[in-house]
C-alpha positions as a printed Julia matrix, in Angstrom:
318×3 Matrix{Float64}:
  21.52  -20.01  -25.43
  24.24  -19.68  -22.79
  21.83  -17.81  -20.47
  19.12  -20.45  -20.69
  20.5   -22.97  -18.17
  20.87  -20.23  -15.51
  17.25  -19.17  -16.04
  16.05  -22.75  -15.82
  17.98  -23.26  -12.58
  16.18  -20.23  -11.15
  12.79  -21.81  -11.7
  11.2   -22.82   -8.4
   8.66  -25.29   -9.82
   9.71  -28.13  -12.14
   8.39  -28.76  -15.62
   7.48  -25.15  -16.38
   4.64  -25.22  -13.83
   3.62  -21.6   -13.09
   3.67  -19.96   -9.71
   0.39  -18.42   -8.59
   0.74  -14.95   -7.11
  -2.37  -13.91   -5.17
  -3.37  -10.24   -5.3
  -6.03   -9.73   -2.59
  -7.91   -7.06   -4.56
  -9.74   -6.88   -7.91
  -7.87   -6.31  -11.16
  -7.14   -2.75  -12.19
  -5.99   -1.2    -8.92
  -2.59   -0.32   -7.51
  -2.09   -3.74   -5.91
  -2.83   -5.41   -9.23
  -0.3    -3.15  -10.99
   2.35   -4.13   -8.44
   1.68   -7.83   -8.93
   1.6    -7.78  -12.72
   4.67   -5.59  -13.18
   6.69   -7.67  -10.76
   5.44  -10.98  -12.19
   6.55   -9.97  -15.68
   9.97   -8.92  -14.43
  10.36  -12.05  -12.28
   9.62  -14.35  -15.2
  12.0   -12.45  -17.47
  14.8   -12.69  -14.89
  14.35  -16.29  -13.75
  12.43  -18.15  -16.44
   9.81  -19.09  -13.82
   6.26  -18.58  -15.19
   3.92  -16.6   -12.92
   0.16  -16.14  -13.13
  -1.75  -13.48  -11.17
  -4.76  -14.63   -9.15
  -7.0   -11.72   -8.1
  -8.84  -12.68   -4.89
 -10.7    -9.56   -3.86
 -13.18   -9.3    -1.0
 -13.41   -8.95    2.79
 -10.95   -6.03    2.8
  -8.17   -8.35    1.61
  -8.83  -11.21    4.04
  -9.96  -13.6     1.29
  -6.65  -13.24   -0.51
  -4.71  -13.6     2.73
  -6.58  -16.82    3.46
  -5.73  -18.15   -0.01
  -2.02  -17.6     0.66
  -2.23  -19.04    4.16
  -3.86  -22.21    2.82
  -1.44  -22.58   -0.12
   1.07  -25.4    -0.4
   4.38  -24.38    1.21
   6.4   -25.34   -1.88
   6.56  -21.93   -3.54
   3.63  -22.58   -5.86
   1.35  -20.07   -4.08
   2.62  -16.67   -3.01
   0.91  -13.38   -2.22
   1.62   -9.77   -3.17
   0.53   -8.46    0.21
   0.37   -5.01    1.78
   1.84   -4.48    5.25
  -1.55   -3.35    6.57
  -3.02   -6.79    5.87
  -0.55   -8.36    8.3
  -0.63   -5.67   10.97
  -3.89   -3.68   10.87
  -6.65   -5.78    9.34
  -6.63   -8.58   11.99
  -6.88   -5.96   14.75
 -10.1    -4.6    13.24
 -11.82   -7.99   13.04
 -13.63   -9.63   15.95
 -12.54  -13.08   14.79
  -9.6   -12.7    12.41
  -9.16  -15.79   10.19
  -5.38  -15.6    10.35
  -2.46  -14.43   12.45
  -0.49  -11.92   10.4
   2.8   -12.63   12.15
   2.55  -16.43   12.47
   0.72  -17.81    9.43
   2.94  -16.41    6.66
   6.5   -16.34    5.38
   7.41  -12.78    4.3
  10.13  -13.15    1.65
  10.99   -9.83    0.01
   9.65   -6.3    -0.05
   8.68   -5.25   -3.58
   7.62   -1.58   -3.44
   6.92    1.27   -1.11
   4.16    3.82   -1.57
   2.34    6.49    0.35
  -0.89    8.44    0.21
  -1.37   12.01   -0.97
  -3.87   14.6     0.3
  -5.76   16.22   -2.58
  -8.4    18.93   -2.89
  -9.97   20.62   -5.87
  -8.76   24.1    -6.89
 -12.32   25.43   -6.57
 -12.75   24.26   -2.97
  -9.23   25.4    -2.06
  -9.84   28.91   -3.42
 -13.22   29.2    -1.7
 -11.84   28.25    1.73
  -8.33   29.67    1.5
  -6.53   26.34    1.55
  -3.13   27.37    0.22
  -1.33   24.4     1.79
  -1.85   21.46    4.17
  -1.31   23.64    7.25
  -4.05   26.1     6.24
  -6.37   23.16    5.49
  -6.01   21.82    9.03
  -6.19   25.27   10.6
  -9.47   25.89    8.76
 -10.82   22.61   10.15
  -9.92   23.68   13.7
 -12.11   26.78   13.57
 -15.55   26.54   15.25
 -18.26   25.49   12.84
 -15.92   24.11   10.18
 -15.63   20.45    9.28
 -13.63   18.7     6.56
 -15.25   15.75    4.8
 -12.64   13.22    3.76
 -13.36   10.28    1.47
 -11.45    6.98    1.51
 -11.5     3.58   -0.15
 -13.3     2.14    2.86
 -13.59    1.78    6.6
 -10.29    0.58    8.0
  -8.3     1.41    4.87
  -4.76    2.78    5.39
  -5.98    6.25    4.39
  -8.77    6.06    7.0
  -6.35    5.02    9.72
  -3.97    7.85    8.85
  -6.55   10.64    8.68
  -8.07    9.57   12.0
  -4.63    9.88   13.58
  -4.04   13.26   11.9
  -7.39   14.52   13.2
  -6.74   13.38   16.77
  -3.23   14.78   16.95
  -3.89   18.1    15.23
  -7.32   18.79   16.7
  -8.85   19.26   13.24
 -12.53   18.42   12.76
 -12.46   15.81    9.99
 -15.41   13.58    9.08
 -14.4    10.3     7.48
 -16.66    9.24    4.6
 -15.99    5.61    3.6
 -16.67    4.43    0.04
 -16.6     1.04   -1.63
 -13.23    1.66   -3.19
 -11.1     4.63   -4.15
 -12.78    5.31   -7.5
 -16.18    6.47   -6.15
 -14.44    8.62   -3.53
 -12.43   10.28   -6.3
 -15.6    10.83   -8.34
 -17.28   12.62   -5.44
 -14.18   14.72   -4.77
 -14.08   15.89   -8.38
 -17.83   16.5    -8.25
 -17.61   18.64   -5.12
 -19.5    16.28   -2.79
 -16.55   15.93   -0.36
 -13.64   18.2     0.56
 -10.62   15.97    0.15
  -9.17   12.53   -0.25
  -5.99   11.16    1.3
  -5.34    8.13   -0.87
  -2.64    6.25   -2.74
  -0.96    8.04   -5.61
  -1.67    5.99   -8.77
  -5.32    7.03   -9.23
  -4.69   10.64   -8.22
  -1.55   11.45  -10.19
  -3.25   12.02  -13.58
  -5.69   14.49  -12.02
  -2.87   16.32  -10.22
  -0.96   16.56  -13.5
  -4.02   17.94  -15.31
  -4.71   20.54  -12.65
  -8.04   19.06  -11.57
  -6.59   18.34   -8.14
  -4.05   20.06   -5.91
  -1.67   17.92   -3.81
  -1.15   19.4    -0.33
   0.82   16.71    1.52
   1.97   13.12    1.33
   1.41   10.65    4.16
   5.06    9.73    4.67
   7.34   11.58    7.07
   9.75   12.52    4.3
   8.86   13.86    0.88
   8.22   11.2    -1.72
  10.64   10.84   -4.67
   7.54   10.54   -6.84
   6.35   14.04   -5.81
   9.35   15.83   -4.31
   7.58   19.19   -4.47
   4.86   18.07   -2.0
   5.67   18.28    1.75
   5.74   15.23    3.99
   4.13   15.02    7.42
   7.49   15.51    9.1
   7.24   19.17    8.12
   4.21   19.6    10.4
   5.78   18.65   13.72
   4.22   21.7    15.37
   0.79   20.17   14.65
   1.74   16.89   16.34
   2.35   15.05   13.05
   6.13   15.0    12.88
   6.57   11.3    13.62
   3.7    10.03   11.45
   4.96    7.97    8.54
   2.5     6.03    6.42
   5.06    4.23    4.34
   2.97    1.45    2.97
   4.77   -1.44    1.32
   4.03   -4.74   -0.34
   5.95   -7.96    0.14
   6.07  -11.2    -1.8
   4.91  -13.67    0.83
   4.29  -17.39    1.15
   2.44  -19.54    3.65
   4.09  -20.71    6.85
   6.31  -23.79    6.94
   8.18  -23.08    3.7
  11.55  -24.73    3.11
  14.23  -22.08    3.81
  16.08  -23.09    0.64
  13.0   -22.41   -1.48
  12.42  -19.11    0.31
  16.0   -18.05   -0.38
  15.71  -19.03   -4.05
  12.56  -16.92   -4.43
  14.27  -14.0    -2.68
  17.23  -14.21   -5.07
  14.82  -14.22   -8.01
  13.3   -10.97   -6.7
  16.76   -9.43   -6.51
  17.45  -10.44  -10.13
  14.14   -8.95  -11.27
  14.7    -5.56   -9.57
  15.99   -3.79  -12.66
  16.03   -0.09  -13.59
  13.43   -0.88  -16.24
  11.06   -2.26  -13.62
  11.7     0.76  -11.39
  10.75    3.08  -14.24
   7.49    1.22  -14.91
   6.54    1.29  -11.26
   7.34    4.99  -10.93
   4.77    5.86  -13.59
   2.19    4.23  -11.29
   3.32    6.22   -8.25
   5.3     3.34   -6.73
   8.92    3.13   -5.62
  10.83   -0.1    -6.22
  12.35   -1.04   -2.85
  13.56   -4.54   -2.04
  14.93   -5.72    1.29
  18.53   -6.82    1.84
  17.59  -10.31    3.05
  14.68  -12.52    4.04
  15.42  -11.8     7.69
  15.32   -8.06    6.97
  11.83   -8.45    5.49
  10.59  -10.17    8.63
  12.26   -7.56   10.83
  10.64   -4.74    8.86
   7.21   -6.26    9.37
   7.78   -6.62   13.11
   9.07   -3.05   13.39
   6.07   -1.59   11.55
   3.4    -3.45   13.54
   3.25   -0.99   16.51
   2.75    2.0    14.19
  -0.22    0.39   12.46
  -1.64   -0.71   15.82
  -1.65    2.9    17.01
  -3.53    4.04   13.9
  -6.12    1.27   14.32
  -6.68    2.15   17.96
  -6.94    5.85   17.17
  -9.44    5.35   14.35
 -11.63    2.93   16.29
 -12.22    1.13   13.0
 -14.04   -2.2    13.19
 -14.7    -4.56   10.3
 -17.46   -7.17   10.55
């Protein structure tokens, strides 16, 4: 009873009206897991009801547009990946939004990275004992790696194109309509590898159906500390690559700073060890920012890195 008034004061919208958190992808994926886990924790910490609104399509642009067009009162927020601000507009001839101007980044929620996986059968056949031997095999005349991804212009596509250019490995990108069909073809032997986000791959790594050779971040991931990061392959030109993808709770532009700060404080209250444990099982690391300004600064600092990967890949989205 004594805790109730504090929770009610933390509510952003009066009268128990729920917030709408836009997830710019269909239900069931990693982005949806981030949104739903955080929404549950946010409501428990603040008393503010939250509903998840899945707005998939157009590589995430439909969901971004829904957040951009939302009322700036805190009623519409987005659970948005950094690549949607920094990379997606660069791949579109006529982007429907400006990632740095049309939004109010409030608080980082999680970080994640991709993991390179191959099947044991393909690894044994070609002598791929680790990530270095995989790339060295692909540099030999006549050899070519086929790499599946969740789609043209996806973070995994941008990273592998940069890896190929810097290392000199012959890697053919095979885009799919989502990560699930790429995984199916990897397990079926139709492609050589995937370099994708951890949640869908972790069960197959644990079962032995897949072998993890490297993660896409510079440092090793706390989720898979036994798997090397790209910083360990500096001699191949990969030492400064760091695909640390992250998601931020974000509103439209023109939000009242007091409302923004109240939402940020609610995120801090919700960032509990219990939430961290739930996210870890999905291959995600709970990681909030120290302030609203720090969230904006992080986005600005990451933009050049994503721009390089877009330019290297040559990815274009109609």
